[in-house]
C-alpha positions in Angstrom: -22.6 90.0 40.6 -20.2 90.0 37.6 -20.1 86.3 37.7 -23.9 86.0 37.6 -24.2 88.4 34.6 -21.5 86.5 32.7 -23.3 83.2 33.3 -26.6 84.6 31.9 -24.9 85.9 28.8 -23.3 82.5 28.2 -26.8 80.9 28.4 -28.3 83.4 25.9 -25.4 82.8 23.4 -26.0 79.1 23.6 -29.7 79.4 22.6 -28.9 81.9 19.9 -26.4 79.5 18.3 -29.1 76.8 18.3 -31.7 78.9 16.5 -33.8 79.7 19.6 -35.1 83.1 21.0 -36.8 84.5 24.1 -40.4 85.8 23.7 -42.0 88.6 25.8 -43.2 86.1 28.3 -39.7 84.8 28.5 -40.6 81.5 26.9 -38.5 80.0 24.2 -39.6 79.8 20.6 -38.2 77.5 18.0 -37.5 78.1 14.3 -40.4 77.2 11.9 -38.0 75.3 9.6 -39.2 71.7 9.1 -36.6 69.0 9.2 -37.3 66.4 6.5 -36.2 62.9 7.4 -35.3 61.0 4.2 -37.2 57.8 3.6 -34.7 54.9 3.3 -35.9 51.8 1.6 -35.2 48.6 3.4 -32.2 46.7 2.1 -33.0 44.1 -0.6 -31.6 40.5 -0.2 -28.7 40.0 -2.7 -28.2 36.5 -4.0 -24.5 35.6 -4.1 -23.9 33.2 -7.0 -20.8 31.0 -6.4 -19.0 29.8 -9.5 -19.6 26.1 -10.2 -16.2 24.5 -10.0 -15.9 20.8 -11.0 -13.4 19.1 -8.8 -11.7 16.3 -10.8 -11.4 13.0 -8.9 -7.9 12.0 -7.8 -6.0 10.0 -10.3 -6.2 6.2 -9.9 -3.3 4.5 -8.2 -1.6 1.5 -10.0 -3.5 -0.8 -7.6 -6.9 0.7 -8.6 -6.6 0.5 -12.4 -8.5 -2.2 -14.2 -5.7 -3.7 -16.3 -2.9 -5.5 -14.6 -0.6 -4.6 -17.5 -1.4 -1.0 -16.9 -0.6 -1.4 -13.2 2.9 -2.6 -14.3 3.3 0.1 -16.9 2.6 2.8 -14.4 5.5 1.7 -12.2 8.3 0.8 -14.7 11.6 2.0 -13.3 14.4 1.6 -15.9 15.3 4.5 -18.2 17.2 3.0 -21.1 18.0 4.3 -24.5 16.4 2.5 -27.4 19.6 0.8 -28.6 20.0 -1.2 -31.7 19.7 -4.5 -29.7 16.6 -3.4 -28.0 15.1 -2.2 -31.3 15.8 -5.6 -32.8 13.9 -7.3 -30.0 11.0 -4.9 -30.3 10.8 -5.7 -34.0 10.7 -9.4 -33.2 7.8 -9.0 -30.7 5.8 -6.9 -33.1 6.2 -9.5 -35.8 4.9 -12.3 -33.5 1.7 -11.0 -31.9 0.5 -14.6 -31.1 3.5 -14.9 -28.8 2.1 -12.3 -26.4 -1.4 -14.0 -26.6 0.2 -17.3 -25.5 2.1 -15.6 -22.8 -0.9 -13.7 -21.4 -3.0 -16.8 -21.4 -0.4 -18.7 -19.2 0.3 -15.6 -17.0 -3.3 -14.9 -16.2 -3.6 -17.0 -13.0 -0.2 -16.0 -11.6 0.8 -12.5 -12.7 -1.2 -10.7 -10.0 0.5 -12.7 -7.3 3.9 -11.9 -8.7 3.1 -8.1 -9.1 1.9 -8.0 -5.5 5.1 -9.5 -4.1 7.3 -7.2 -6.2 5.4 -4.2 -4.9 5.7 -5.4 -1.3 9.5 -5.5 -1.8 9.6 -2.2 -3.6 11.5 -3.7 -6.5 11.3 -2.5 -10.2 8.1 -3.8 -11.9 10.2 -4.8 -14.9 10.9 -7.9 -12.9 7.3 -9.0 -13.4 8.1 -9.4 -17.1 11.1 -11.6 -16.4 9.1 -14.9 -16.6 8.2 -14.0 -20.2 11.9 -13.9 -21.1 12.7 -17.0 -19.0 9.9 -19.4 -19.9 6.9 -17.6 -21.6 5.2 -18.1 -18.2 5.3 -21.9 -18.7 5.5 -23.5 -15.2 6.7 -26.7 -16.8 9.6 -25.2 -18.7 12.8 -27.1 -18.6 16.0 -25.9 -20.3 19.1 -27.7 -21.6 20.9 -26.1 -18.7 18.6 -28.1 -16.4 16.8 -25.0 -15.1 13.2 -25.7 -14.2 9.9 -23.8 -13.8 8.5 -20.4 -14.6 11.6 -18.6 -13.3 14.0 -21.2 -14.7 15.9 -21.9 -11.5 18.7 -24.4 -11.5 19.0 -27.1 -8.8 21.8 -25.5 -6.9 20.3 -22.0 -6.8 17.0 -23.5 -5.8 18.5 -25.2 -2.8 20.5 -22.1 -1.9 17.3 -20.1 -1.7 15.2 -22.7 0.2 13.4 -24.7 -2.6 13.1 -28.4 -1.8 13.6 -30.9 -4.6 12.7 -34.5 -4.0 10.6 -37.4 -5.2 7.4 -35.8 -4.1 8.0 -32.2 -4.9 10.1 -29.7 -6.8 9.9 -26.2 -5.4 11.4 -24.7 -8.6 8.0 -25.4 -10.3 5.9 -24.2 -7.4 4.8 -20.8 -8.6 4.4 -19.2 -5.2 7.6 -20.6 -3.7 9.7 -20.1 -6.8 8.5 -16.5 -7.1 9.8 -15.7 -3.6 13.1 -17.6 -4.2 13.7 -15.8 -7.5 13.0 -12.4 -6.0 15.3 -13.3 -3.1 18.0 -14.1 -5.6 17.5 -10.9 -7.6 17.7 -8.8 -4.4 20.9 -10.6 -3.5 22.3 -9.9 -7.0 21.3 -6.2 -6.9 23.2 -5.8 -3.6 26.1 -7.9 -4.9 26.5 -5.5 -7.9 26.2 -2.3 -5.8 22.7 -1.4 -6.9 23.2 -2.0 -10.7 20.0 -3.7 -11.9 21.3 -4.5 -15.4 24.3 -6.3 -13.9 22.0 -8.2 -11.5 19.6 -9.3 -14.3 22.5 -10.4 -16.5 23.8 -12.4 -13.6 20.4 -14.0 -13.0 20.8 -15.5 -16.5 24.5 -16.4 -16.5 25.6 -16.3 -12.8 27.2 -13.6 -10.7 30.7 -15.1 -11.1 30.7 -14.7 -14.9 29.4 -11.1 -14.8 31.8 -10.2 -12.0 34.7 -11.5 -14.1 33.6 -9.5 -17.1 33.5 -6.4 -15.0 37.0 -7.0 -13.5 38.4 -7.6 -17.0 37.0 -4.3 -18.3 38.3 -2.4 -15.2 41.8 -3.9 -15.7 41.7 -2.8 -19.4 40.5 0.7 -18.5 37.2 0.1 -20.3 33.6 1.0 -19.2 31.9 -1.5 -17.0 28.2 -0.9 -17.8 26.2 -3.9 -19.1 26.5 -2.9 -22.7 30.3 -2.8 -22.6 30.8 -6.2 -21.0 31.9 -9.3 -22.8 29.2 -11.8 -21.9 27.7 -14.9 -23.6 25.4 -14.2 -26.6 22.4 -15.5 -24.7 23.0 -13.0 -21.8 23.7 -10.2 -24.3 20.3 -10.8 -25.8 18.6 -11.6 -22.4 18.6 -8.1 -21.0 17.5 -6.3 -24.3 14.6 -8.8 -24.5 13.4 -7.6 -21.0 13.9 -3.9 -21.8 12.1 -4.3 -25.1 9.1 -5.7 -23.4 9.1 -2.8 -20.9 9.2 -0.3 -23.7 6.4 -2.0 -25.6 4.3 -2.0 -22.5 5.0 1.6 -21.6 4.5 3.0 -25.1 1.7 0.8 -26.5 0.2 3.7 -28.6 3.6 4.6 -30.0 4.2 1.1 -31.2 0.6 0.4 -32.2 0.4 -2.7 -30.0 -2.3 -3.8 -27.6 -1.4 -6.2 -24.8 -4.0 -9.0 -24.1 -6.3 -8.2 -21.3 -5.5 -9.4 -17.8 -7.8 -8.1 -15.0 -6.1 -6.3 -12.1 -7.6 -8.7 -9.6 -6.3 -11.6 -7.6 -6.9 -14.9 -9.4 -5.6 -17.4 -6.9 -5.1 -17.6 -3.1 -2.6 -19.8 -1.2 -4.4 -22.3 1.1 -2.8 -24.4 3.8 -4.3 -27.9 4.1 -2.2 -28.6 7.3 -1.4 -32.2 6.3 -0.8 -34.4 3.3 -3.7 -34.5 0.9 -4.6 -36.4 -2.3 -4.7 -34.0 -5.2 -7.8 -35.6 -6.6 -9.6 -35.3 -3.3 -8.4 -31.6 -3.0 -9.8 -30.9 -6.5 -13.1 -32.4 -5.6 -13.3 -30.2 -2.5 -12.5 -27.2 -4.6 -15.0 -28.2 -7.3 -12.4 -27.9 -10.1 -10.8 -30.3 -12.5 -7.8 -32.1 -11.1 -5.7 -31.1 -14.2 -6.4 -27.5 -13.5 -5.4 -27.9 -9.8 -2.2 -29.5 -11.0 -1.6 -26.6 -13.4 -1.9 -24.1 -10.5 0.3 -26.3 -8.4 3.0 -27.7 -10.7 5.5 -28.3 -7.9 3.9 -31.6 -6.9 5.5 -34.6 -8.7 3.0 -37.3 -7.5 -0.6 -37.8 -6.7 -0.5 -36.1 -3.3 1.3 -33.3 -1.5 4.7 -34.2 0.1 4.1 -36.1 3.4 6.5 -33.7 5.2 5.2 -30.6 3.5 4.6 -28.2 2.0 0.9 -28.7 2.2 0.0 -25.4 0.5 -2.2 -25.2 -2.6 -3.0 -22.3 -4.9 -6.7 -22.3 -5.5 -9.0 -20.0 -7.5 -10.3 -17.1 -5.4 -14.0 -18.1 -5.9 -13.3 -21.7 -4.8 -11.5 -21.0 -1.5 -14.6 -20.6 0.8 -16.2 -23.8 -0.4 -12.9 -25.7 -0.2 -12.4 -24.7 3.5 -15.9 -25.6 4.4 -15.8 -29.1 2.8 -12.2 -29.7 4.2 -13.4 -28.9 7.7 -16.3 -31.2 7.3 -14.2 -34.1 6.1 -12.5 -36.7 8.3 -8.6 -36.8 8.4 -8.7 -40.3 7.0 -10.5 -39.0 3.9 -7.5 -37.0 2.8 -5.6 -40.1 1.6 -6.6 -43.5 0.4 -4.9 -46.4 2.2 -4.3 -50.0 1.4 -3.5 -52.8 3.9 -0.8 -54.7 2.1 0.2 -58.2 3.1 3.9 -58.8 2.7 4.8 -61.6 0.4 7.9 -63.8 0.2 10.6 -62.0 -1.7 9.2 -58.5 -1.0 11.4 -55.6 0.0 10.4 -52.2 1.2 11.8 -50.7 -2.0 9.7 -52.9 -4.2 6.6 -52.4 -2.2 7.1 -48.6 -2.2 7.8 -48.5 -6.0 4.7 -50.7 -6.7 2.5 -48.2 -4.8 4.1 -45.0 -6.1 5.5 -43.9 -2.8 8.9 -44.0 -1.0 10.5 -46.2 1.6 10.7 -43.3 4.0 6.9 -42.7 3.8 6.1 -46.4 4.3 8.5 -46.6 7.3 7.1 -43.4 8.9 3.5 -44.4 8.5 4.1 -47.9 10.0 6.5 -46.7 12.8 9.4 -48.7 11.5 13.0 -48.1 12.5 14.6 -50.5 10.0 14.0 -51.9 6.6 13.4 -55.4 7.9 10.0 -56.9 6.9 8.5 -60.4 7.3 6.2 -62.3 4.9 2.7 -62.5 6.2 2.8 -59.3 8.1 0.8 -56.2 7.0 1.8 -52.7 6.0 -0.4 -49.6 5.8 0.4 -47.8 2.5 -1.1 -44.5 1.1 -2.3 -44.8 -2.4 -3.8 -42.5 -5.0 -7.6 -41.9 -5.1 -7.5 -42.7 -8.8 -5.8 -45.3 -10.8 -5.3 -42.9 -13.6 -1.7 -41.6 -13.8 -1.3 -37.9 -13.2 -1.3 -35.7 -16.3 -0.5 -32.1 -16.7 -2.1 -29.7 -19.1 -0.9 -26.3 -19.9 -3.6 -23.7 -20.8 -5.0 -25.0 -24.1 -4.3 -23.4 -27.4 -7.5 -21.9 -28.9 -9.0 -21.4 -32.3 -10.8 -18.1 -32.4 -14.2 -17.5 -33.9 -16.1 -14.2 -34.0 -19.7 -13.1 -33.5 -21.5 -9.8 -33.8 -23.7 -8.5 -31.0 -26.3 -5.7 -31.8 -26.7 -3.4 -28.8 -30.3 -3.5 -27.3 -32.0 -1.2 -24.8 -30.4 -1.7 -21.4 -27.3 -3.4 -22.7 -23.9 -2.6 -21.1 -20.4 -4.1 -21.6 -20.6 -6.0 -18.3 -23.8 -7.9 -19.1 -22.7 -8.5 -22.7 -19.4 -10.0 -21.4 -21.3 -12.3 -19.1 -23.6 -13.4 -21.9 -20.7 -14.5 -24.1 -18.4 -15.6 -21.2 -15.6 -13.1 -22.1 -13.9 -10.2 -20.4 -15.7 -6.8 -20.7 -12.4 -5.0 -21.1 -11.6 -7.4 -24.0 -14.8 -6.4 -25.8 -13.7 -2.7 -25.4 -10.4 -3.6 -26.9 -11.7 -5.6 -29.8 -14.0 -2.7 -30.8 -11.6 0.1 -30.0 -14.0 1.9 -27.6 -13.7 3.1 -24.0 -15.2 0.7 -21.5 -16.7 3.7 -19.7 -18.6 5.0 -22.8 -22.3 4.5 -23.1 -23.3 2.1 -25.8 -25.7 3.2 -28.6 -28.8 1.4 -29.6 -28.1 -0.7 -32.7 -24.4 -0.4 -32.3 -22.6 -3.6 -33.5 -19.9 -5.1 -31.3 -17.4 -7.7 -32.3 -17.2 -10.6 -29.9 -14.4 -13.1 -30.1 -14.9 -16.6 -28.7 -12.7 -19.7 -28.9 -13.0 -23.4 -29.1 -10.4 -25.4 -27.2 -8.0 -27.9 -28.7 -5.2 -29.3 -26.6 -2.2 -30.3 -28.7 -0.9 -33.8 -28.1 2.4 -32.3 -26.9 0.7 -30.6 -24.0 -1.4 -33.6 -22.8 1.4 -35.2 -20.9 4.3 -34.2 -18.7 6.7 -34.2 -21.6 8.7 -31.3 -22.8 11.5 -31.3 -25.5 14.9 -29.7 -25.0 18.0 -29.1 -27.0 21.0 -30.6 -25.1 24.5 -29.6 -25.9 27.0 -32.5 -25.6 29.8 -31.9 -23.1 33.2 -33.4 -22.9 33.0 -36.9 -21.5 29.3 -37.3 -22.4 28.1 -40.6 -23.8 24.7 -41.7 -25.0 24.3 -43.9 -21.9 25.4 -41.1 -19.5 23.0 -38.6 -21.1 20.1 -41.1 -21.0 20.8 -41.8 -17.3 21.0 -38.0 -16.5 17.5 -37.4 -17.8 15.9 -40.8 -16.9 15.6 -41.8 -20.6 16.0 -45.0 -22.5 19.2 -45.2 -24.6 17.3 -46.5 -27.5 15.0 -43.4 -27.4 17.9 -41.0 -27.5 19.4 -42.9 -30.5 16.1 -43.0 -32.3 15.2 -39.3 -31.7 18.6 -38.1 -33.1 19.3 -40.9 -35.7 22.6 -41.6 -34.0 25.2 -44.0 -35.3 26.1 -46.1 -32.2 29.5 -46.8 -33.8 30.5 -43.2 -33.6 31.3 -41.2 -30.5 29.4 -38.0 -29.6 31.3 -34.8 -30.2 31.5 -31.9 -27.7 29.1 -29.1 -28.8 26.9 -31.6 -30.7 23.2 -30.8 -30.2 20.7 -33.5 -29.3 16.9 -33.4 -29.1 15.5 -35.0 -26.0 12.0 -35.5 -24.8 11.9 -35.5 -21.0 9.3 -35.9 -18.3 9.8 -32.9 -16.1 8.1 -34.7 -13.2 10.7 -37.4 -13.3 13.7 -35.1 -13.4 15.0 -34.3 -10.0 17.9 -32.0 -10.8 
C-alpha cells in the first residue's frame, strides 16, 4: 500500500513541475500562457566574390624566344672579369658596327644548326660565337697557317676528326661536318685540360701541346697556371679575349648600347641525303634555287658534283626540301649526272682523259669496271661530265648598300604584314624603330624601313681569297708557288720580288689562292 501511495505522489509532482493541475473532475488543465514561436526569415543567398588573380605565363625557354642571339645570350656560361684585354676587344667591336652586320649576314643560314648541336652536347653557348673569331663565319676562309673553313681547321686535325679531304671534297669547308668535328675537338680539349674551358679554347687556336708546355713551365716556376698567367703566342693571348668580349657584348647589350643584327630563332637549312652522286646544277634545279646559293650552303664540294664515294648530303633551305624530295623521287637515276661516251684516241692516257673532263682516274676506272690503267685507241669510255660548261663559281653573301623608306601605318596594319610587303624581317622593323614587336601600332605612325640593293664585289665572285704568308726557313718562291698551286710569276708580281735575292725567314708575302684547288 505504501508503495502505491508513493507512486501516486511521484506522478502528481511530475505534473506540478510541468505546469499542469488536476480539476474537480480529475481532468488535467494546462496553463493559459501562450508560447510564441519566433518567425525566422529564410536564409538569403550570399554571393562569394573570388579575387581576380592574373596568372603570369611561364617564362619562355631559350628555344622559344624569337631572336637566335637572345637564345645564345640566355645560356652563356663563362663568368669572367672584364679585364683590360677584354675591354680593349669590346672597344674595337663597338667602333666597328659594320663588322657584326657582315658576320650576321654570313651566319644567318648556319647559326641555328650550330646552336642546336651545341645544346645537344650540353656545351657552353659561347662556342657558337667561335666562328666569328675564327673566320667571321666565312665558309671559304683560308689562313696563312693553311687552316680552312668556318671553323678554321688544319688538314691534320680535320683528318684526325674524320673530315675527308680530296680532289672532290674538303670536309673542313662542309658546314655540317666541320661543326661536328670542331665540337668533337673542343670536347676532347676540355677533357684533356681537366675541364678548363679557357685552356681548351686557347689550345683550339694554338694546339694542345703548346698550351700544355706553357702550363708545365708555370708549374715548375711556382706560378699560376690560369689562362691569363700563361706565356702564349700573341695571337692566342688575343684569341680568348675576343671570344669573351663578344659574349659580354651579347649578354649586356643595353649596358653597352649595342644591338645585334636580327637572326630569327628558326631553322634555316636541313641536311638532305641524295643517296648517290649528283650534279650540283641538277640538284639546284630540283630545289628551285640558284646554283651559286647551293654551293654557298655546301662549300665542301670542290667540283661540279658530290664526291662519287660520298658524302652525298646537301644542306638545303627548309622551305625547299619537300619540293626537292618530290622531284628527286620522280627523276631517273641517269638524270643525276650527265655522261659522255668518249672514244679513246692515239696518245691518250687515263690521266689526260680524266683531266680533260674534270674528273679523276679512279672515277673513270670505277665507272667502266677497269682494273688497270691500260686503254686502247678506238675503244669507248663512259665519263661523267658537268651539266653546264660554265666553271663553278662561289659567291659569299653579297655586300649591300642600304636605302631607307618611311611607312605610314594604316588601319589593319601589323608588323608581320608590313615586313612581308617590304621583304624584310618584322623583328628588324621593331629594332630600327626602337619599339616592341608586341606593341599595337598607331594609325598614322611612321615606321623606318631599311632595304638594300645588292652589289657583289669582284673579290667575292670567284673562288679566290688572299692570305698573308710568313716565309719559313728553307722556303723559296718556287716551293711556295707549288705549295699553293700558284704560278711563280704571279707570286713575284704580287709582291714585287727581286728574283736575284733570297727570301728571308719571317718575310710576309701576299698570295691570292683558289681555296677549291688547295687540298691541304
